[in-house]
PyMOL Python script that loads the backbone (N, CA, C, O; Angstrom):
from pymol import cmd

cmd.read_pdbstr("""\
ATOM      1  N   UNK A   1      23.129 -13.369  -7.692  1.00  0.00           N
ATOM      2  CA  UNK A   1      22.854 -12.658  -6.473  1.00  0.00           C
ATOM      3  C   UNK A   1      21.867 -11.519  -6.715  1.00  0.00           C
ATOM      4  O   UNK A   1      21.034 -11.221  -5.858  1.00  0.00           O
ATOM      5  N   UNK A   2      21.963 -10.881  -7.892  1.00  0.00           N
ATOM      6  CA  UNK A   2      21.060  -9.769  -8.206  1.00  0.00           C
ATOM      7  C   UNK A   2      19.609 -10.243  -8.271  1.00  0.00           C
ATOM      8  O   UNK A   2      18.712  -9.543  -7.801  1.00  0.00           O
ATOM      9  N   UNK A   3      19.370 -11.408  -8.841  1.00  0.00           N
ATOM     10  CA  UNK A   3      18.013 -11.951  -8.932  1.00  0.00           C
ATOM     11  C   UNK A   3      17.440 -12.201  -7.539  1.00  0.00           C
ATOM     12  O   UNK A   3      16.262 -11.942  -7.295  1.00  0.00           O
ATOM     13  N   UNK A   4      18.261 -12.695  -6.639  1.00  0.00           N
ATOM     14  CA  UNK A   4      17.823 -12.939  -5.259  1.00  0.00           C
ATOM     15  C   UNK A   4      17.408 -11.625  -4.599  1.00  0.00           C
ATOM     16  O   UNK A   4      16.377 -11.564  -3.930  1.00  0.00           O
ATOM     17  N   UNK A   5      18.204 -10.579  -4.783  1.00  0.00           N
ATOM     18  CA  UNK A   5      17.908  -9.277  -4.195  1.00  0.00           C
ATOM     19  C   UNK A   5      16.593  -8.717  -4.750  1.00  0.00           C
ATOM     20  O   UNK A   5      15.793  -8.144  -4.011  1.00  0.00           O
ATOM     21  N   UNK A   6      16.383  -8.888  -6.046  1.00  0.00           N
ATOM     22  CA  UNK A   6      15.152  -8.427  -6.673  1.00  0.00           C
ATOM     23  C   UNK A   6      13.946  -9.155  -6.095  1.00  0.00           C
ATOM     24  O   UNK A   6      12.927  -8.531  -5.800  1.00  0.00           O
ATOM     25  N   UNK A   7      14.052 -10.461  -5.933  1.00  0.00           N
ATOM     26  CA  UNK A   7      12.977 -11.251  -5.354  1.00  0.00           C
ATOM     27  C   UNK A   7      12.678 -10.808  -3.924  1.00  0.00           C
ATOM     28  O   UNK A   7      11.514 -10.661  -3.553  1.00  0.00           O
ATOM     29  N   UNK A   8      13.700 -10.599  -3.134  1.00  0.00           N
ATOM     30  CA  UNK A   8      13.523 -10.143  -1.749  1.00  0.00           C
ATOM     31  C   UNK A   8      12.815  -8.787  -1.734  1.00  0.00           C
ATOM     32  O   UNK A   8      11.923  -8.566  -0.915  1.00  0.00           O
ATOM     33  N   UNK A   9      13.200  -7.890  -2.621  1.00  0.00           N
ATOM     34  CA  UNK A   9      12.571  -6.572  -2.700  1.00  0.00           C
ATOM     35  C   UNK A   9      11.094  -6.677  -3.075  1.00  0.00           C
ATOM     36  O   UNK A   9      10.257  -5.966  -2.517  1.00  0.00           O
ATOM     37  N   UNK A  10      10.778  -7.553  -4.008  1.00  0.00           N
ATOM     38  CA  UNK A  10       9.385  -7.745  -4.420  1.00  0.00           C
ATOM     39  C   UNK A  10       8.547  -8.254  -3.250  1.00  0.00           C
ATOM     40  O   UNK A  10       7.446  -7.756  -3.015  1.00  0.00           O
ATOM     41  N   UNK A  11       9.047  -9.219  -2.533  1.00  0.00           N
ATOM     42  CA  UNK A  11       8.328  -9.775  -1.382  1.00  0.00           C
ATOM     43  C   UNK A  11       8.128  -8.697  -0.310  1.00  0.00           C
ATOM     44  O   UNK A  11       7.057  -8.605   0.290  1.00  0.00           O
ATOM     45  N   UNK A  12       9.147  -7.896  -0.076  1.00  0.00           N
ATOM     46  CA  UNK A  12       9.059  -6.842   0.942  1.00  0.00           C
ATOM     47  C   UNK A  12       7.985  -5.819   0.564  1.00  0.00           C
ATOM     48  O   UNK A  12       7.189  -5.419   1.413  1.00  0.00           O
ATOM     49  N   UNK A  13       7.956  -5.398  -0.687  1.00  0.00           N
ATOM     50  CA  UNK A  13       6.972  -4.416  -1.138  1.00  0.00           C
ATOM     51  C   UNK A  13       5.559  -4.989  -1.036  1.00  0.00           C
ATOM     52  O   UNK A  13       4.636  -4.293  -0.611  1.00  0.00           O
ATOM     53  N   UNK A  14       5.389  -6.233  -1.418  1.00  0.00           N
ATOM     54  CA  UNK A  14       4.056  -6.850  -1.322  1.00  0.00           C
ATOM     55  C   UNK A  14       3.581  -6.935   0.120  1.00  0.00           C
ATOM     56  O   UNK A  14       2.404  -6.706   0.399  1.00  0.00           O
ATOM     57  N   UNK A  15       4.473  -7.256   1.030  1.00  0.00           N
ATOM     58  CA  UNK A  15       4.098  -7.296   2.450  1.00  0.00           C
ATOM     59  C   UNK A  15       3.718  -5.914   2.964  1.00  0.00           C
ATOM     60  O   UNK A  15       2.748  -5.773   3.708  1.00  0.00           O
ATOM     61  N   UNK A  16       4.468  -4.905   2.575  1.00  0.00           N
ATOM     62  CA  UNK A  16       4.150  -3.531   2.988  1.00  0.00           C
ATOM     63  C   UNK A  16       2.768  -3.124   2.483  1.00  0.00           C
ATOM     64  O   UNK A  16       1.969  -2.550   3.223  1.00  0.00           O
ATOM     65  N   UNK A  17       2.501  -3.424   1.230  1.00  0.00           N
ATOM     66  CA  UNK A  17       1.204  -3.074   0.656  1.00  0.00           C
ATOM     67  C   UNK A  17       0.072  -3.847   1.320  1.00  0.00           C
ATOM     68  O   UNK A  17      -1.012  -3.304   1.531  1.00  0.00           O
ATOM     69  N   UNK A  18       0.313  -5.095   1.646  1.00  0.00           N
ATOM     70  CA  UNK A  18      -0.696  -5.900   2.324  1.00  0.00           C
ATOM     71  C   UNK A  18      -1.018  -5.304   3.695  1.00  0.00           C
ATOM     72  O   UNK A  18      -2.185  -5.184   4.067  1.00  0.00           O
ATOM     73  N   UNK A  19       0.020  -4.934   4.440  1.00  0.00           N
ATOM     74  CA  UNK A  19      -0.203  -4.297   5.745  1.00  0.00           C
ATOM     75  C   UNK A  19      -0.968  -2.984   5.602  1.00  0.00           C
ATOM     76  O   UNK A  19      -1.861  -2.687   6.395  1.00  0.00           O
ATOM     77  N   UNK A  20      -0.615  -2.210   4.595  1.00  0.00           N
ATOM     78  CA  UNK A  20      -1.294  -0.929   4.373  1.00  0.00           C
ATOM     79  C   UNK A  20      -2.767  -1.152   4.049  1.00  0.00           C
ATOM     80  O   UNK A  20      -3.630  -0.431   4.550  1.00  0.00           O
ATOM     81  N   UNK A  21      -3.057  -2.153   3.209  1.00  0.00           N
ATOM     82  CA  UNK A  21      -4.453  -2.453   2.874  1.00  0.00           C
ATOM     83  C   UNK A  21      -5.246  -2.827   4.122  1.00  0.00           C
ATOM     84  O   UNK A  21      -6.372  -2.366   4.309  1.00  0.00           O
ATOM     85  N   UNK A  22      -4.660  -3.656   4.967  1.00  0.00           N
ATOM     86  CA  UNK A  22      -5.352  -4.061   6.191  1.00  0.00           C
ATOM     87  C   UNK A  22      -5.608  -2.872   7.105  1.00  0.00           C
ATOM     88  O   UNK A  22      -6.690  -2.751   7.680  1.00  0.00           O
ATOM     89  N   UNK A  23      -4.625  -2.001   7.243  1.00  0.00           N
ATOM     90  CA  UNK A  23      -4.785  -0.816   8.082  1.00  0.00           C
ATOM     91  C   UNK A  23      -5.849   0.118   7.512  1.00  0.00           C
ATOM     92  O   UNK A  23      -6.693   0.629   8.249  1.00  0.00           O
ATOM     93  N   UNK A  24      -5.808   0.337   6.213  1.00  0.00           N
ATOM     94  CA  UNK A  24      -6.794   1.217   5.590  1.00  0.00           C
ATOM     95  C   UNK A  24      -8.200   0.621   5.657  1.00  0.00           C
ATOM     96  O   UNK A  24      -9.172   1.349   5.859  1.00  0.00           O
ATOM     97  N   UNK A  25      -8.312  -0.680   5.489  1.00  0.00           N
ATOM     98  CA  UNK A  25      -9.620  -1.338   5.548  1.00  0.00           C
ATOM     99  C   UNK A  25     -10.227  -1.235   6.942  1.00  0.00           C
ATOM    100  O   UNK A  25     -11.450  -1.216   7.084  1.00  0.00           O
ATOM    101  N   UNK A  26      -9.396  -1.169   7.959  1.00  0.00           N
ATOM    102  CA  UNK A  26      -9.877  -1.092   9.335  1.00  0.00           C
ATOM    103  C   UNK A  26     -10.282   0.326   9.744  1.00  0.00           C
ATOM    104  O   UNK A  26     -10.911   0.518  10.784  1.00  0.00           O
ATOM    105  N   UNK A  27      -9.925   1.305   8.934  1.00  0.00           N
ATOM    106  CA  UNK A  27     -10.225   2.693   9.275  1.00  0.00           C
ATOM    107  C   UNK A  27     -11.683   3.032   8.993  1.00  0.00           C
ATOM    108  O   UNK A  27     -12.299   2.493   8.073  1.00  0.00           O
ATOM    109  N   UNK A  28     -12.221   3.939   9.807  1.00  0.00           N
ATOM    110  CA  UNK A  28     -13.584   4.424   9.590  1.00  0.00           C
ATOM    111  C   UNK A  28     -13.561   5.459   8.470  1.00  0.00           C
ATOM    112  O   UNK A  28     -12.501   5.950   8.083  1.00  0.00           O
ATOM    113  N   UNK A  29     -14.736   5.779   7.961  1.00  0.00           N
ATOM    114  CA  UNK A  29     -14.836   6.798   6.917  1.00  0.00           C
ATOM    115  C   UNK A  29     -14.264   8.126   7.406  1.00  0.00           C
ATOM    116  O   UNK A  29     -13.607   8.841   6.650  1.00  0.00           O
ATOM    117  N   UNK A  30     -14.514   8.450   8.661  1.00  0.00           N
ATOM    118  CA  UNK A  30     -14.018   9.706   9.233  1.00  0.00           C
ATOM    119  C   UNK A  30     -12.485   9.712   9.275  1.00  0.00           C
ATOM    120  O   UNK A  30     -11.859  10.719   8.945  1.00  0.00           O
ATOM    121  N   UNK A  31     -11.892   8.600   9.675  1.00  0.00           N
ATOM    122  CA  UNK A  31     -10.428   8.512   9.723  1.00  0.00           C
ATOM    123  C   UNK A  31      -9.825   8.645   8.323  1.00  0.00           C
ATOM    124  O   UNK A  31      -8.793   9.291   8.140  1.00  0.00           O
ATOM    125  N   UNK A  32     -10.479   8.025   7.341  1.00  0.00           N
ATOM    126  CA  UNK A  32     -10.000   8.146   5.964  1.00  0.00           C
ATOM    127  C   UNK A  32     -10.088   9.583   5.480  1.00  0.00           C
ATOM    128  O   UNK A  32      -9.167  10.081   4.833  1.00  0.00           O
ATOM    129  N   UNK A  33     -11.189  10.250   5.791  1.00  0.00           N
ATOM    130  CA  UNK A  33     -11.331  11.655   5.398  1.00  0.00           C
ATOM    131  C   UNK A  33     -10.268  12.520   6.069  1.00  0.00           C
ATOM    132  O   UNK A  33      -9.753  13.456   5.457  1.00  0.00           O
ATOM    133  N   UNK A  34      -9.939  12.214   7.319  1.00  0.00           N
ATOM    134  CA  UNK A  34      -8.882  12.953   8.013  1.00  0.00           C
ATOM    135  C   UNK A  34      -7.535  12.779   7.311  1.00  0.00           C
ATOM    136  O   UNK A  34      -6.693  13.676   7.341  1.00  0.00           O
ATOM    137  N   UNK A  35      -7.341  11.635   6.688  1.00  0.00           N
ATOM    138  CA  UNK A  35      -6.108  11.367   5.934  1.00  0.00           C
ATOM    139  C   UNK A  35      -6.193  11.916   4.512  1.00  0.00           C
ATOM    140  O   UNK A  35      -5.208  11.906   3.774  1.00  0.00           O
ATOM    141  N   UNK A  36      -7.373  12.394   4.139  1.00  0.00           N
ATOM    142  CA  UNK A  36      -7.552  12.924   2.795  1.00  0.00           C
ATOM    143  C   UNK A  36      -7.828  11.857   1.760  1.00  0.00           C
ATOM    144  O   UNK A  36      -7.540  12.053   0.579  1.00  0.00           O
ATOM    145  N   UNK A  37      -8.389  10.718   2.185  1.00  0.00           N
ATOM    146  CA  UNK A  37      -8.650   9.616   1.258  1.00  0.00           C
ATOM    147  C   UNK A  37     -10.100   9.177   1.340  1.00  0.00           C
ATOM    148  O   UNK A  37     -10.779   9.400   2.343  1.00  0.00           O
ATOM    149  N   UNK A  38     -10.559   8.554   0.276  1.00  0.00           N
ATOM    150  CA  UNK A  38     -11.853   7.885   0.271  1.00  0.00           C
ATOM    151  C   UNK A  38     -11.595   6.408   0.006  1.00  0.00           C
ATOM    152  O   UNK A  38     -10.505   6.029  -0.425  1.00  0.00           O
ATOM    153  N   UNK A  39     -12.572   5.598   0.256  1.00  0.00           N
ATOM    154  CA  UNK A  39     -12.406   4.148   0.038  1.00  0.00           C
ATOM    155  C   UNK A  39     -12.035   3.847  -1.412  1.00  0.00           C
ATOM    156  O   UNK A  39     -11.247   2.938  -1.678  1.00  0.00           O
ATOM    157  N   UNK A  40     -12.591   4.597  -2.335  1.00  0.00           N
ATOM    158  CA  UNK A  40     -12.324   4.329  -3.756  1.00  0.00           C
ATOM    159  C   UNK A  40     -10.879   4.654  -4.137  1.00  0.00           C
ATOM    160  O   UNK A  40     -10.380   4.129  -5.132  1.00  0.00           O
ATOM    161  N   UNK A  41     -10.206   5.498  -3.379  1.00  0.00           N
ATOM    162  CA  UNK A  41      -8.831   5.870  -3.684  1.00  0.00           C
ATOM    163  C   UNK A  41      -7.794   4.891  -3.116  1.00  0.00           C
ATOM    164  O   UNK A  41      -6.648   4.869  -3.567  1.00  0.00           O
ATOM    165  N   UNK A  42      -8.187   4.107  -2.154  1.00  0.00           N
ATOM    166  CA  UNK A  42      -7.244   3.220  -1.470  1.00  0.00           C
ATOM    167  C   UNK A  42      -6.553   2.280  -2.451  1.00  0.00           C
ATOM    168  O   UNK A  42      -5.325   2.244  -2.517  1.00  0.00           O
ATOM    169  N   UNK A  43      -7.325   1.531  -3.204  1.00  0.00           N
ATOM    170  CA  UNK A  43      -6.733   0.545  -4.107  1.00  0.00           C
ATOM    171  C   UNK A  43      -5.884   1.220  -5.181  1.00  0.00           C
ATOM    172  O   UNK A  43      -4.820   0.720  -5.546  1.00  0.00           O
ATOM    173  N   UNK A  44      -6.354   2.346  -5.679  1.00  0.00           N
ATOM    174  CA  UNK A  44      -5.591   3.086  -6.688  1.00  0.00           C
ATOM    175  C   UNK A  44      -4.221   3.488  -6.147  1.00  0.00           C
ATOM    176  O   UNK A  44      -3.209   3.301  -6.822  1.00  0.00           O
ATOM    177  N   UNK A  45      -4.184   4.030  -4.953  1.00  0.00           N
ATOM    178  CA  UNK A  45      -2.930   4.485  -4.363  1.00  0.00           C
ATOM    179  C   UNK A  45      -1.981   3.321  -4.084  1.00  0.00           C
ATOM    180  O   UNK A  45      -0.771   3.453  -4.269  1.00  0.00           O
ATOM    181  N   UNK A  46      -2.510   2.203  -3.648  1.00  0.00           N
ATOM    182  CA  UNK A  46      -1.659   1.067  -3.321  1.00  0.00           C
ATOM    183  C   UNK A  46      -1.107   0.359  -4.551  1.00  0.00           C
ATOM    184  O   UNK A  46      -0.127  -0.377  -4.441  1.00  0.00           O
ATOM    185  N   UNK A  47      -1.699   0.558  -5.696  1.00  0.00           N
ATOM    186  CA  UNK A  47      -1.212  -0.072  -6.935  1.00  0.00           C
ATOM    187  C   UNK A  47      -0.105   0.716  -7.597  1.00  0.00           C
ATOM    188  O   UNK A  47       0.573   0.195  -8.483  1.00  0.00           O
ATOM    189  N   UNK A  48       0.095   1.950  -7.196  1.00  0.00           N
ATOM    190  CA  UNK A  48       1.148   2.766  -7.792  1.00  0.00           C
ATOM    191  C   UNK A  48       2.507   2.202  -7.431  1.00  0.00           C
ATOM    192  O   UNK A  48       2.699   1.716  -6.317  1.00  0.00           O
ATOM    193  N   UNK A  49       3.451   2.259  -8.354  1.00  0.00           N
ATOM    194  CA  UNK A  49       4.819   1.895  -8.000  1.00  0.00           C
ATOM    195  C   UNK A  49       5.329   2.812  -6.890  1.00  0.00           C
ATOM    196  O   UNK A  49       4.906   3.964  -6.797  1.00  0.00           O
ATOM    197  N   UNK A  50       6.222   2.315  -6.059  1.00  0.00           N
ATOM    198  CA  UNK A  50       6.697   3.069  -4.900  1.00  0.00           C
ATOM    199  C   UNK A  50       7.240   4.449  -5.280  1.00  0.00           C
ATOM    200  O   UNK A  50       7.006   5.416  -4.556  1.00  0.00           O
ATOM    201  N   UNK A  51       7.940   4.554  -6.372  1.00  0.00           N
ATOM    202  CA  UNK A  51       8.567   5.830  -6.725  1.00  0.00           C
ATOM    203  C   UNK A  51       7.551   6.895  -7.088  1.00  0.00           C
ATOM    204  O   UNK A  51       7.903   8.075  -7.114  1.00  0.00           O
ATOM    205  N   UNK A  52       6.309   6.535  -7.368  1.00  0.00           N
ATOM    206  CA  UNK A  52       5.284   7.508  -7.732  1.00  0.00           C
ATOM    207  C   UNK A  52       4.471   7.976  -6.538  1.00  0.00           C
ATOM    208  O   UNK A  52       3.665   8.895  -6.684  1.00  0.00           O
ATOM    209  N   UNK A  53       4.645   7.397  -5.390  1.00  0.00           N
ATOM    210  CA  UNK A  53       3.824   7.759  -4.232  1.00  0.00           C
ATOM    211  C   UNK A  53       4.254   9.044  -3.627  1.00  0.00           C
ATOM    212  O   UNK A  53       3.665   9.490  -2.642  1.00  0.00           O
TER     213      UNK A  53
END
""", "prot")
cmd.dss("prot")
cmd.show_as("cartoon", "prot")
cmd.util.cbc("prot")
cmd.orient("prot")
């Protein structure tokens, strides 16, 4: 049962990150700056483990 829970958690995190990437990719440079991010930081931030964000 523990392995199943781990797999479900992995899938959930990947979906969240995928949605975040799509949202960030759709943002204008101005919107990203308002959030305090640049395009080069997006991928770096999304690769961090959840506990480090």
